[in-house]
Biopython code that builds the backbone (N, CA, C, O; Angstrom):
import numpy as np
from Bio.PDB.StructureBuilder import StructureBuilder

atoms = [
    (1, "MET", "N", (27.231, 83.556, 171.219)),
    (1, "MET", "CA", (28.193, 82.940, 170.331)),
    (1, "MET", "C", (28.677, 81.606, 170.908)),
    (1, "MET", "O", (28.823, 80.630, 170.172)),
    (2, "LYS", "N", (28.925, 81.562, 172.221)),
    (2, "LYS", "CA", (29.385, 80.334, 172.862)),
    (2, "LYS", "C", (28.324, 79.242, 172.761)),
    (2, "LYS", "O", (28.649, 78.066, 172.598)),
    (3, "LYS", "N", (27.045, 79.639, 172.860)),
    (3, "LYS", "CA", (25.953, 78.688, 172.774)),
    (3, "LYS", "C", (25.954, 77.988, 171.412)),
    (3, "LYS", "O", (25.805, 76.768, 171.346)),
    (4, "TYR", "N", (26.117, 78.737, 170.345)),
    (4, "TYR", "CA", (26.116, 78.164, 169.003)),
    (4, "TYR", "C", (27.338, 77.281, 168.767)),
    (4, "TYR", "O", (27.254, 76.274, 168.063)),
    (5, "PHE", "N", (28.456, 77.651, 169.347)),
    (5, "PHE", "CA", (29.658, 76.832, 169.233)),
    (5, "PHE", "C", (29.459, 75.495, 169.935)),
    (5, "PHE", "O", (29.830, 74.452, 169.396)),
    (6, "GLU", "N", (28.875, 75.516, 171.136)),
    (6, "GLU", "CA", (28.627, 74.285, 171.882)),
    (6, "GLU", "C", (27.628, 73.388, 171.161)),
    (6, "GLU", "O", (27.809, 72.171, 171.117)),
    (7, "ILE", "N", (26.582, 73.974, 170.599)),
    (7, "ILE", "CA", (25.592, 73.182, 169.871)),
    (7, "ILE", "C", (26.218, 72.573, 168.622)),
    (7, "ILE", "O", (26.008, 71.394, 168.336)),
    (8, "GLY", "N", (26.976, 73.357, 167.884)),
    (8, "GLY", "CA", (27.636, 72.847, 166.678)),
    (8, "GLY", "C", (28.631, 71.753, 166.991)),
    (8, "GLY", "O", (28.664, 70.727, 166.311)),
    (9, "LEU", "N", (29.440, 71.959, 168.009)),
    (9, "LEU", "CA", (30.417, 70.948, 168.398)),
    (9, "LEU", "C", (29.734, 69.677, 168.900)),
    (9, "LEU", "O", (30.186, 68.569, 168.609)),
    (10, "GLY", "N", (28.655, 69.837, 169.649)),
    (10, "GLY", "CA", (27.907, 68.683, 170.135)),
    (10, "GLY", "C", (27.326, 67.862, 168.993)),
    (10, "GLY", "O", (27.379, 66.632, 169.020)),
    (11, "LEU", "N", (26.771, 68.539, 167.986)),
    (11, "LEU", "CA", (26.221, 67.833, 166.831)),
    (11, "LEU", "C", (27.314, 67.113, 166.046)),
    (11, "LEU", "O", (27.125, 65.979, 165.606)),
    (12, "ILE", "N", (28.448, 67.770, 165.873)),
    (12, "ILE", "CA", (29.562, 67.149, 165.156)),
    (12, "ILE", "C", (30.042, 65.905, 165.897)),
    (12, "ILE", "O", (30.302, 64.874, 165.276)),
    (13, "LEU", "N", (30.160, 65.995, 167.220)),
    (13, "LEU", "CA", (30.604, 64.849, 168.010)),
    (13, "LEU", "C", (29.610, 63.689, 167.937)),
    (13, "LEU", "O", (30.012, 62.527, 167.880)),
    (14, "ILE", "N", (28.326, 64.001, 167.938)),
    (14, "ILE", "CA", (27.317, 62.942, 167.839)),
    (14, "ILE", "C", (27.364, 62.282, 166.464)),
    (14, "ILE", "O", (27.234, 61.063, 166.356)),
    (15, "ILE", "N", (27.547, 63.075, 165.422)),
    (15, "ILE", "CA", (27.658, 62.512, 164.072)),
    (15, "ILE", "C", (28.889, 61.617, 163.967)),
    (15, "ILE", "O", (28.817, 60.528, 163.398)),
    (16, "ILE", "N", (30.010, 62.067, 164.507)),
    (16, "ILE", "CA", (31.225, 61.237, 164.508)),
    (16, "ILE", "C", (30.972, 59.959, 165.311)),
    (16, "ILE", "O", (31.424, 58.882, 164.924)),
    (17, "GLY", "N", (30.259, 60.077, 166.415)),
    (17, "GLY", "CA", (29.936, 58.905, 167.226)),
    (17, "GLY", "C", (29.059, 57.918, 166.484)),
    (17, "GLY", "O", (29.254, 56.708, 166.603)),
    (18, "LEU", "N", (28.087, 58.414, 165.715)),
    (18, "LEU", "CA", (27.232, 57.527, 164.931)),
    (18, "LEU", "C", (28.027, 56.824, 163.836)),
    (18, "LEU", "O", (27.835, 55.633, 163.593)),
    (19, "ILE", "N", (28.910, 57.553, 163.184)),
    (19, "ILE", "CA", (29.771, 56.944, 162.174)),
    (19, "ILE", "C", (30.683, 55.912, 162.832)),
    (19, "ILE", "O", (30.921, 54.840, 162.276)),
    (20, "GLY", "N", (31.182, 56.236, 164.001)),
    (20, "GLY", "CA", (32.043, 55.309, 164.727)),
    (20, "GLY", "C", (31.330, 54.042, 165.141)),
    (20, "GLY", "O", (31.963, 52.997, 165.293)),
    (21, "GLY", "N", (30.020, 54.115, 165.328)),
    (21, "GLY", "CA", (29.261, 52.919, 165.647)),
    (21, "GLY", "C", (29.161, 51.961, 164.479)),
    (21, "GLY", "O", (28.935, 50.766, 164.668)),
    (22, "LEU", "N", (29.328, 52.476, 163.279)),
    (22, "LEU", "CA", (29.248, 51.629, 162.085)),
    (22, "LEU", "C", (30.585, 51.019, 161.708)),
    (22, "LEU", "O", (30.631, 49.984, 161.042)),
    (23, "ILE", "N", (31.672, 51.649, 162.128)),
    (23, "ILE", "CA", (33.009, 51.160, 161.802)),
    (23, "ILE", "C", (33.494, 50.311, 162.982)),
    (23, "ILE", "O", (33.545, 50.803, 164.109)),
    (24, "PRO", "N", (33.845, 49.062, 162.744)),
    (24, "PRO", "CA", (34.193, 48.166, 163.856)),
    (24, "PRO", "C", (35.429, 48.585, 164.657)),
    (24, "PRO", "O", (35.507, 48.293, 165.850)),
    (25, "VAL", "N", (36.379, 49.249, 164.041)),
    (25, "VAL", "CA", (37.627, 49.589, 164.721)),
    (25, "VAL", "C", (37.480, 50.869, 165.547)),
    (25, "VAL", "O", (38.224, 51.070, 166.507)),
    (26, "PHE", "N", (36.549, 51.717, 165.192)),
    (26, "PHE", "CA", (36.396, 53.048, 165.762)),
    (26, "PHE", "C", (35.364, 53.009, 166.883)),
    (26, "PHE", "O", (34.266, 52.491, 166.681)),
    (27, "GLN", "N", (35.686, 53.536, 168.047)),
    (27, "GLN", "CA", (34.768, 53.568, 169.186)),
    (27, "GLN", "C", (33.897, 54.825, 169.129)),
    (27, "GLN", "O", (34.378, 55.925, 169.402)),
    (28, "GLY", "N", (32.642, 54.668, 168.782)),
    (28, "GLY", "CA", (31.750, 55.803, 168.615)),
    (28, "GLY", "C", (31.313, 56.443, 169.917)),
    (28, "GLY", "O", (31.080, 57.651, 169.959)),
    (29, "TRP", "N", (31.194, 55.657, 170.989)),
    (29, "TRP", "CA", (30.703, 56.205, 172.247)),
    (29, "TRP", "C", (31.664, 57.241, 172.825)),
    (29, "TRP", "O", (31.251, 58.102, 173.602)),
    (30, "VAL", "N", (32.955, 57.162, 172.449)),
    (30, "VAL", "CA", (33.952, 58.119, 172.958)),
    (30, "VAL", "C", (33.611, 59.534, 172.494)),
    (30, "VAL", "O", (33.922, 60.506, 173.183)),
    (31, "PHE", "N", (32.980, 59.651, 171.339)),
    (31, "PHE", "CA", (32.595, 60.962, 170.816)),
    (31, "PHE", "C", (31.127, 61.269, 171.082)),
    (31, "PHE", "O", (30.763, 62.430, 171.269)),
    (32, "GLY", "N", (30.288, 60.251, 171.100)),
    (32, "GLY", "CA", (28.855, 60.465, 171.270)),
    (32, "GLY", "C", (28.469, 60.971, 172.646)),
    (32, "GLY", "O", (27.609, 61.844, 172.764)),
    (33, "ILE", "N", (29.082, 60.446, 173.674)),
    (33, "ILE", "CA", (28.741, 60.866, 175.042)),
    (33, "ILE", "C", (29.121, 62.327, 175.310)),
    (33, "ILE", "O", (28.300, 63.072, 175.845)),
    (34, "PRO", "N", (30.343, 62.765, 174.956)),
    (34, "PRO", "CA", (30.632, 64.198, 175.135)),
    (34, "PRO", "C", (29.721, 65.096, 174.293)),
    (34, "PRO", "O", (29.384, 66.204, 174.709)),
    (35, "GLY", "N", (29.326, 64.620, 173.118)),
    (35, "GLY", "CA", (28.385, 65.382, 172.292)),
    (35, "GLY", "C", (27.047, 65.545, 172.987)),
    (35, "GLY", "O", (26.459, 66.627, 172.966)),
    (36, "LEU", "N", (26.563, 64.470, 173.605)),
    (36, "LEU", "CA", (25.310, 64.558, 174.351)),
    (36, "LEU", "C", (25.432, 65.473, 175.562)),
    (36, "LEU", "O", (24.498, 66.206, 175.889)),
    (37, "ILE", "N", (26.576, 65.430, 176.223)),
    (37, "ILE", "CA", (26.779, 66.298, 177.387)),
    (37, "ILE", "C", (26.737, 67.765, 176.970)),
    (37, "ILE", "O", (26.127, 68.588, 177.652)),
    (38, "LEU", "N", (27.383, 68.093, 175.854)),
    (38, "LEU", "CA", (27.351, 69.475, 175.373)),
    (38, "LEU", "C", (25.934, 69.890, 174.974)),
    (38, "LEU", "O", (25.494, 70.993, 175.298)),
    (39, "LEU", "N", (25.228, 69.012, 174.278)),
    (39, "LEU", "CA", (23.876, 69.357, 173.829)),
    (39, "LEU", "C", (22.871, 69.390, 174.974)),
    (39, "LEU", "O", (21.873, 70.107, 174.889)),
    (40, "SER", "N", (23.106, 68.641, 176.030)),
    (40, "SER", "CA", (22.142, 68.591, 177.131)),
    (40, "SER", "C", (22.022, 69.927, 177.851)),
    (40, "SER", "O", (21.031, 70.173, 178.539)),
    (41, "LYS", "N", (23.012, 70.785, 177.701)),
    (41, "LYS", "CA", (22.924, 72.122, 178.300)),
    (41, "LYS", "C", (21.878, 72.982, 177.599)),
    (41, "LYS", "O", (21.339, 73.915, 178.196)),
    (42, "HIS", "N", (21.586, 72.670, 176.324)),
    (42, "HIS", "CA", (20.729, 73.525, 175.517)),
    (42, "HIS", "C", (19.477, 72.823, 174.995)),
    (42, "HIS", "O", (18.591, 73.484, 174.453)),
    (43, "SER", "N", (19.382, 71.503, 175.142)),
    (43, "SER", "CA", (18.260, 70.751, 174.591)),
    (43, "SER", "C", (17.703, 69.799, 175.643)),
    (43, "SER", "O", (18.435, 69.008, 176.237)),
    (44, "SER", "N", (16.404, 69.890, 175.859)),
    (44, "SER", "CA", (15.787, 68.996, 176.841)),
    (44, "SER", "C", (15.769, 67.557, 176.325)),
    (44, "SER", "O", (15.854, 66.625, 177.125)),
    (45, "TYR", "N", (15.658, 67.353, 175.006)),
    (45, "TYR", "CA", (15.670, 66.005, 174.445)),
    (45, "TYR", "C", (17.026, 65.340, 174.675)),
    (45, "TYR", "O", (17.080, 64.172, 175.060)),
    (46, "ALA", "N", (18.112, 66.061, 174.446)),
    (46, "ALA", "CA", (19.449, 65.503, 174.668)),
    (46, "ALA", "C", (19.642, 65.190, 176.148)),
    (46, "ALA", "O", (20.292, 64.203, 176.492)),
    (47, "LYS", "N", (19.089, 66.014, 177.018)),
    (47, "LYS", "CA", (19.208, 65.766, 178.457)),
    (47, "LYS", "C", (18.459, 64.491, 178.847)),
    (47, "LYS", "O", (18.942, 63.715, 179.671)),
    (48, "LYS", "N", (17.272, 64.272, 178.252)),
    (48, "LYS", "CA", (16.512, 63.061, 178.536)),
    (48, "LYS", "C", (17.262, 61.821, 178.063)),
    (48, "LYS", "O", (17.281, 60.804, 178.755)),
    (49, "VAL", "N", (17.884, 61.902, 176.877)),
    (49, "VAL", "CA", (18.651, 60.767, 176.354)),
    (49, "VAL", "C", (19.847, 60.485, 177.249)),
    (49, "VAL", "O", (20.167, 59.325, 177.507)),
    (50, "LEU", "N", (20.512, 61.531, 177.725)),
    (50, "LEU", "CA", (21.668, 61.368, 178.604)),
    (50, "LEU", "C", (21.259, 60.735, 179.934)),
    (50, "LEU", "O", (21.955, 59.849, 180.430)),
    (51, "ILE", "N", (20.153, 61.171, 180.515)),
    (51, "ILE", "CA", (19.660, 60.594, 181.773)),
    (51, "ILE", "C", (19.248, 59.142, 181.562)),
    (51, "ILE", "O", (19.509, 58.296, 182.417)),
    (52, "TRP", "N", (18.605, 58.846, 180.432)),
    (52, "TRP", "CA", (18.222, 57.462, 180.115)),
    (52, "TRP", "C", (19.465, 56.576, 180.029)),
    (52, "TRP", "O", (19.476, 55.460, 180.547)),
    (53, "GLY", "N", (20.504, 57.079, 179.376)),
    (53, "GLY", "CA", (21.741, 56.310, 179.255)),
    (53, "GLY", "C", (22.413, 56.082, 180.596)),
    (53, "GLY", "O", (22.979, 55.016, 180.839)),
    (54, "GLN", "N", (22.351, 57.076, 181.462)),
    (54, "GLN", "CA", (22.936, 56.927, 182.796)),
    (54, "GLN", "C", (22.189, 55.864, 183.582)),
    (54, "GLN", "O", (22.809, 55.061, 184.279)),
    (55, "ARG", "N", (20.867, 55.847, 183.480)),
    (55, "ARG", "CA", (20.088, 54.839, 184.206)),
    (55, "ARG", "C", (20.330, 53.442, 183.674)),
    (55, "ARG", "O", (20.421, 52.485, 184.444)),
    (56, "LYS", "N", (20.438, 53.318, 182.339)),
    (56, "LYS", "CA", (20.665, 52.007, 181.720)),
    (56, "LYS", "C", (22.034, 51.452, 182.092)),
    (56, "LYS", "O", (22.188, 50.245, 182.277)),
    (57, "SER", "N", (23.030, 52.333, 182.201)),
    (57, "SER", "CA", (24.389, 51.881, 182.488)),
    (57, "SER", "C", (24.618, 51.682, 183.986)),
    (57, "SER", "O", (25.598, 51.054, 184.384)),
    (58, "GLY", "N", (23.724, 52.209, 184.812)),
    (58, "GLY", "CA", (23.909, 52.085, 186.253)),
    (58, "GLY", "C", (24.750, 53.210, 186.833)),
    (58, "GLY", "O", (25.040, 53.201, 188.029)),
    (59, "PHE", "N", (25.150, 54.180, 186.014)),
    (59, "PHE", "CA", (25.964, 55.301, 186.468)),
    (59, "PHE", "C", (25.070, 56.369, 187.064)),
    (59, "PHE", "O", (24.083, 56.777, 186.453)),
    (60, "LYS", "N", (25.415, 56.816, 188.252)),
    (60, "LYS", "CA", (24.649, 57.877, 188.908)),
    (60, "LYS", "C", (25.566, 59.023, 189.247)),
    (60, "LYS", "O", (26.763, 58.836, 189.464)),
    (61, "LYS", "N", (24.998, 60.210, 189.291)),
    (61, "LYS", "CA", (25.786, 61.406, 189.631)),
    (61, "LYS", "C", (26.173, 61.383, 191.082)),
    (61, "LYS", "O", (26.839, 62.303, 191.558)),
]
sb = StructureBuilder()
sb.init_structure("model")
sb.init_model(0)
sb.init_chain("A")
sb.init_seg("    ")
for serial, (resi, resn, name, xyz) in enumerate(atoms, 1):
    if name == "N":
        sb.init_residue(resn, " ", resi, " ")
    sb.init_atom(name, np.array(xyz, "f"), 0.0, 1.0, " ", f" {name:<3s}", serial, name[0])
structure = sb.get_structure()
């Protein structure tokens, strides 16, 4: 049950983040990054995107 909640919440956060990227006043990355973090626990594709973003930004664990 927790797995489905995390996946659903992660998808909702990513959708809000994408919408926020289209609206100039709204910061989409504030919602998109936590969404990717939640999804990366359950999806290898989300984990690859998160690692790619970390490398592009220069942020390391």
